[in-house]
Phi, psi and omega in degrees: 000322180295322181293322179294321179293318178296317179297320178295319179295321177294319178297317178295318178298316178297321179296321179288320184279347181307304179297326180295315179294327177297314181293320179299321184274347185287142182263357184285340179227162180204166175063223183294330177298315179294320178299318179297319178294323178295317179296315178299320181291326177296324182272326184242009176035251191291328178296314178294323180295317178295323176294319177301314180299322183282326190263313192298314178298327178294318178297319180297316178296321180296317178299321179296316180300315180296317179295321180295317179296317179297319179298314181296320180294320182288339180259017173079016178252145177268119180290135178265125181248153176288169179303331179278353180059028178230358178235125179277127177265146185307129182277135177278094182259000000 
């Protein structure tokens, strides 16, 4: 009976630590942003982790687009945007 209880406790611990280890190893966030997600995940576990999965990669893509447009403007190129103005189309350089 003790071994089954120990195995169940280990399984629950792994289930709880799963989202935390994912955020620690993820490259989409860093610094204080990652710390905030870790704290949120510790308190709200799977709900915060699902929110992290949905939001952080989108924020990263948006930051890349803004940086790419700024780079093209500073190097004398006009960035070509799609009609929705959120997807950069390959620039004819």
